[in-house]
Structures are given as structure tokens and as C-alpha cells.
Wavefront OBJ file of the C-alpha trace (Angstrom):
o trace
v 55.218 -84.415 -41.877
v 56.241 -83.464 -38.370
v 54.418 -82.245 -35.310
v 55.095 -78.765 -33.928
v 58.611 -78.321 -32.690
v 59.888 -75.954 -30.032
v 63.676 -75.877 -30.301
v 64.900 -79.234 -31.648
v 63.626 -82.805 -31.401
v 64.535 -85.062 -34.288
v 65.994 -87.667 -31.959
v 66.363 -88.359 -28.284
v 68.543 -85.637 -26.819
v 69.541 -84.280 -23.465
v 69.751 -80.640 -22.451
v 72.226 -79.613 -19.774
v 72.657 -76.240 -18.145
v 76.289 -75.148 -17.877
v 77.145 -72.635 -15.161
v 80.190 -70.403 -14.939
v 81.038 -67.111 -13.394
v 79.961 -65.062 -16.394
v 76.669 -66.525 -17.668
v 74.509 -69.564 -18.041
v 73.946 -71.522 -21.255
v 71.832 -74.486 -22.289
v 73.634 -77.151 -24.308
v 71.892 -79.657 -26.567
v 73.899 -82.887 -26.428
v 73.924 -86.341 -28.007
v 76.322 -89.123 -27.049
v 78.376 -86.712 -25.014
v 78.831 -84.249 -27.860
v 77.511 -80.679 -27.821
v 75.222 -80.083 -30.800
v 74.114 -76.534 -30.024
v 74.351 -74.009 -27.209
v 71.942 -71.220 -26.299
v 72.173 -68.448 -23.694
v 69.534 -69.051 -21.045
v 68.055 -65.576 -21.472
v 67.155 -66.410 -25.089
v 65.054 -69.450 -24.096
v 61.584 -69.397 -22.593
v 60.811 -73.133 -22.888
v 62.223 -76.488 -23.969
v 59.825 -79.054 -25.411
v 60.887 -82.465 -26.694
v 58.439 -84.165 -29.065
v 58.606 -87.239 -31.238
v 58.924 -87.120 -34.999
v 55.599 -87.920 -36.671
v 55.463 -91.066 -38.778
v 52.338 -92.275 -40.609
v 50.648 -95.382 -39.250
v 51.024 -97.021 -42.657
v 52.838 -96.334 -45.912
v 50.294 -97.028 -48.656
v 50.664 -97.353 -52.391
v 49.210 -94.633 -54.617
v 47.485 -96.205 -57.617
v 47.300 -94.209 -60.835
v 43.943 -94.985 -62.466
v 44.362 -92.359 -65.176
v 42.216 -89.860 -63.277
v 42.878 -86.388 -61.847
v 44.170 -87.895 -58.565
v 45.753 -91.161 -57.483
v 43.766 -93.467 -55.221
v 45.180 -95.358 -52.251
v 45.500 -99.128 -52.411
v 43.594 -99.573 -49.141
v 41.344 -97.878 -46.603
v 42.427 -95.764 -43.655
v 43.112 -98.209 -40.820
v 43.711 -101.164 -43.178
v 46.999 -102.630 -44.399
v 45.696 -104.598 -47.359
v 43.273 -103.772 -50.199
v 40.592 -106.080 -48.776
v 40.907 -104.801 -45.203
v 37.857 -102.882 -43.994
v 39.865 -100.388 -41.983
v 38.309 -97.918 -39.582
v 34.878 -96.319 -39.449
v 34.750 -92.577 -38.878
v 32.046 -89.976 -38.426
v 32.455 -87.061 -40.850
v 35.139 -84.712 -39.552
v 36.227 -87.010 -36.724
v 39.616 -88.704 -36.746
v 39.181 -91.521 -34.244
v 36.943 -94.581 -34.114
v 34.416 -95.076 -31.323
v 31.853 -97.602 -30.097
v 28.728 -95.529 -30.716
v 27.984 -93.534 -33.874
v 24.941 -91.526 -32.833
v 24.242 -87.806 -32.834
v 24.711 -87.816 -29.072
v 28.338 -88.880 -29.526
v 29.056 -86.736 -32.582
v 31.800 -84.249 -31.809
v 30.352 -81.395 -33.855
v 26.752 -81.343 -32.642
v 25.391 -79.988 -29.404
v 21.729 -80.287 -28.364
v 21.593 -76.731 -27.054
v 17.817 -76.523 -26.622
v 17.553 -80.031 -25.191
v 14.796 -81.220 -27.523
v 16.848 -84.049 -29.036
v 16.354 -82.772 -32.598
v 19.308 -81.999 -34.851
v 19.034 -78.380 -35.964
v 21.212 -76.370 -38.332
v 22.135 -73.863 -35.640
v 23.476 -76.659 -33.418
v 25.986 -77.992 -35.965
v 29.570 -76.780 -35.629
v 30.872 -75.368 -38.901
v 34.162 -77.122 -39.728
v 34.135 -76.135 -43.403
v 32.373 -77.050 -46.622
v 35.354 -79.108 -47.760
v 37.467 -80.744 -45.031
v 39.746 -82.599 -47.462
v 43.360 -82.000 -46.438
v 42.466 -80.261 -43.161
v 42.840 -81.227 -39.504
v 39.297 -82.683 -39.717
v 40.364 -85.096 -42.468
v 41.132 -88.531 -40.999
v 43.166 -89.574 -44.051
v 45.395 -86.519 -43.778
v 45.730 -86.860 -39.998
v 46.503 -90.602 -40.010
v 48.679 -90.830 -43.128
v 50.183 -87.366 -43.448
v 51.885 -86.013 -46.541
v 49.523 -85.187 -49.391
v 47.043 -87.941 -48.523
v 43.491 -86.697 -47.996
v 39.824 -87.582 -48.310
v 38.457 -87.411 -51.860
v 36.161 -84.540 -52.777
v 32.708 -85.120 -54.228
v 34.020 -84.247 -57.706
v 36.752 -86.880 -57.387
v 34.193 -89.491 -56.317
v 32.026 -88.554 -59.299
v 35.061 -89.011 -61.543
v 35.678 -92.461 -60.062
v 32.056 -93.404 -60.784
v 31.830 -91.905 -64.250
v 35.211 -92.752 -65.770
v 35.919 -96.228 -64.356
v 34.449 -99.685 -64.849
v 33.107 -101.477 -61.777
v 33.012 -105.226 -61.156
v 31.610 -106.977 -58.088
v 34.157 -109.569 -56.999
v 36.021 -111.104 -54.038
v 39.581 -110.726 -52.775
v 40.695 -113.298 -50.206
v 37.076 -114.040 -49.402
v 36.104 -110.378 -48.958
v 33.384 -109.051 -51.254
v 33.627 -105.670 -52.891
v 34.080 -103.736 -56.103
v 37.066 -103.865 -58.421
v 37.347 -100.389 -59.926
v 39.361 -100.164 -63.131
v 40.495 -96.816 -64.479
v 40.830 -95.638 -68.090
v 44.498 -96.697 -68.136
v 43.737 -100.285 -67.060
v 44.980 -100.032 -63.471
v 42.567 -100.956 -60.699
v 41.824 -100.732 -56.978
v 39.639 -102.914 -54.775
v 37.012 -101.356 -52.500
v 35.802 -103.816 -49.865
v 32.122 -103.882 -48.947
v 32.760 -102.764 -45.381
v 29.237 -101.485 -44.740
v 28.724 -98.721 -42.197
v 28.358 -98.011 -38.478
v 25.243 -96.436 -36.968
v 24.740 -96.266 -33.236
v 26.412 -99.388 -31.891
v 25.498 -101.548 -34.879
v 27.304 -102.533 -38.074
v 25.144 -102.568 -41.207
v 25.657 -103.667 -44.787
v 28.924 -105.511 -44.253
v 29.739 -107.787 -47.221
v 26.817 -106.312 -49.188
v 27.532 -102.570 -49.426
v 30.336 -100.052 -49.342
v 30.033 -96.551 -47.852
v 32.983 -94.174 -48.239
v 33.065 -90.571 -47.060
v 34.066 -87.651 -49.229
v 35.388 -84.440 -47.692
v 32.505 -82.416 -49.142
v 29.609 -81.027 -47.122
v 26.089 -80.904 -48.555
v 25.339 -77.461 -50.006
v 21.894 -77.171 -48.437
v 22.020 -78.909 -45.076
v 25.026 -78.676 -42.780
v 24.203 -81.960 -41.003
v 24.726 -83.908 -44.256
v 27.902 -84.796 -46.162
v 28.495 -86.599 -49.452
v 29.709 -90.162 -49.733
v 30.297 -92.948 -52.243
v 28.092 -96.011 -51.961
v 27.899 -99.285 -53.831
v 26.177 -102.655 -53.851
v 26.778 -105.719 -56.008
v 24.749 -104.201 -58.859
v 24.930 -100.464 -58.294
v 27.323 -97.642 -57.403
v 26.829 -93.888 -57.083
v 27.221 -90.937 -54.721
v 24.702 -89.506 -52.264
v 24.581 -87.670 -48.931
v 24.199 -88.990 -45.396
v 24.019 -87.775 -41.801
v 27.472 -86.800 -40.568
v 27.260 -88.967 -37.452
v 27.356 -92.223 -39.467
v 30.564 -94.222 -39.351
v 31.875 -94.689 -42.898
v 35.160 -95.961 -44.236
v 37.619 -93.689 -46.043
v 39.682 -94.370 -49.167
v 42.282 -91.578 -49.493
v 43.583 -89.868 -52.599
v 46.779 -87.989 -53.361
v 48.022 -85.740 -56.128
l 1 2 3 4 5 6 7 8 9 10 11 12 13 14 15 16 17 18 19 20 21 22 23 24 25 26 27 28 29 30 31 32 33 34 35 36 37 38 39 40 41 42 43 44 45 46 47 48 49 50 51 52 53 54 55 56 57 58 59 60 61 62 63 64 65 66 67 68 69 70 71 72 73 74 75 76 77 78 79 80 81 82 83 84 85 86 87 88 89 90 91 92 93 94 95 96 97 98 99 100 101 102 103 104 105 106 107 108 109 110 111 112 113 114 115 116 117 118 119 120 121 122 123 124 125 126 127 128 129 130 131 132 133 134 135 136 137 138 139 140 141 142 143 144 145 146 147 148 149 150 151 152 153 154 155 156 157 158 159 160 161 162 163 164 165 166 167 168 169 170 171 172 173 174 175 176 177 178 179 180 181 182 183 184 185 186 187 188 189 190 191 192 193 194 195 196 197 198 199 200 201 202 203 204 205 206 207 208 209 210 211 212 213 214 215 216 217 218 219 220 221 222 223 224 225 226 227 228 229 230 231 232 233 234 235 236 237 238 239 240 241 242 243
């Protein structure tokens, strides 16, 4: 996956303008060699950007389901790592997870109440879009799971509360015998961290059908696991999926 290119930028290059009596050309050079030449009149801008590389190259685990699940959370580099906490539709962490800091709400009437008309519509399913932190951070076909894929994980897998390297969480084993570990990372609300080591809260990419300020997520405790909906401003972890 690469960022937008204008002209060419797969490596560090230099552009030189060559003048002669007849015309002017721009030459793209590397190590003293001319790679390409363009007449100046055909160029309106030259932009050099870096090639995009994911922050981490994760393993895709086949559980025998409709999608493969990542071995770890977005922002983590091991299965037991908590990773980052993200409000629904946001792609960066922050210190305060309140409605006041939520990117897609604006208190237009100034009454401090969250109203449907004040929520920015970013789609009913943000999985695989520019609002999907898994897709933005990891690239490729990685994305947030949909509600249906979370339901499949709950309904077709066996769950066991356990520890990995001292971190509590759920071992989820698929129909084919392969498994992933979901750490009990808890959640972020306001400036506080809640439920760490006792609960897991993982966003889906699916918006609630009835209320635009709610989105679906996976939750679990030591003795329970299911899906529900929550306010979009909460900071939840994300476990990506891929095809």
C-alpha cells in the first residue's frame, strides 16, 4: 500500500532542470544516472513522498472462520500486548476519551447533550475505510471486524480465560483447532482506564442501526463473552481481520 504519488517517489531521487538553447527538461536522476526526462511544459508540480510501510507485520491466524484474525491488537507487537485505544472512527490515540474530544461530534447548540443531528455521518460500516484504524495503521487487506464477524467468533469458537506471560485474557479456539489470545485490555473513558486485566472491549466497524452515536463491540470477562453497543467516544482496542 502506498501513499498518493505525483510523478515518481519509490526512493530518494533528485530532479535537475537541464537548459539548452531549444527547450527545458526535468531529469529524474539517481546516482548520477538519468532515470526519466520530462519537458517542463508537461509538468505542473513535483512532489516527493515516502513509500508507505505498515507499523507492524502481523500474522493472520486461520481459525476456520469466514475471515482470518490477527495474532495481536493494533499498536501491539505480541499477542498479549494491549496495543492502542481508539475512539470509533478515529485513527490516533489521545489522552482524553470524552465526547468533547471526539472528532465526529460537535455541540452545535451548546447544551452539552449528544444529539443525533450533531453526529458526523462517517458510514454505517467503516471496516476497510479511511476511518478504520486497522486499515490505516496496517494497510493491505487488514481491517476492523464487522459485527457479523464478531458474532461468528463468539458463536463458533470456544473461549477459555487464561494468562499469557502474566497477562489475563481469553484464548479463543476456532473450529479447526487454531487459536488466538485476546488480552483483557479494558477500555478508556475520559482520562481513566477501566477494566484492565478483568475485561476486554474490542471495536467492530459496524454502527448501531438505531442510534448514530453508538457502535458495536466485542466484550468479555473471565466468565462471559458477547457483543453489544457502546458510545463511540470510548477508547477500545482493535483486533483486525483479513480475508
